[in-house]
Every structure is written in C-alpha cells, then in structure tokens.
C-alpha angles and dihedrals in degrees: 000000000000094000091051090053093048094047090048092054093046091045090053094045098051091042091058091051119092098183125155102201123107093251093051092052090046091051094050092049089046089055091067087061096052097088091055095059099074088049091052090049094047098040097097090055092061092069096041128096121219125217106212122206139163118248124220089269092058090253119143113239134177135211128189118238098205121078098219090059089049090051096048092046091052091049090051094048092052089047089052094050091050091052 
C-alpha cells in the first residue's frame, strides 16, 4: 500500500514537470519503471507457500516454507532497517 502511494506521488510530480535538462528527462523516463519495482520485490512470494498458524495471543501469523523466499524477506527487512 505504501509503495503504491509513493509511486502515485512520484508519478504525478514528474508528469507535471516539463523540464529540459538531462536529469528531468531521466526522471520522467524512470517514472515509467516505478510500477514494476513492487512486482520485482514481490515476485519470489508468488511461488512460495505459506504455513498459517495462530499465535498465543490468537493472532494469525504466517511463515513461508521455501528457503529462497525467507532469504529474500530477510534481505529486504535488513535493507528497510538501514534506510
């Protein structure tokens, strides 16, 4: 959800710009690739299977069975903490 909002804001701001510098043109072309970034990040999850269970507090939680999905999620979590 947050990625969609950020992409929408960037898309609108770059579509309103009519700059002629190299960076403005580069930003406008890069904006077309922004919707693909969440799909690239989420793509390993599409092939993964989730084991769903209840926690002690009666909350639903899930865990991926495949190690490649776990590795990708741990990498993204570390990257998110650094940023």
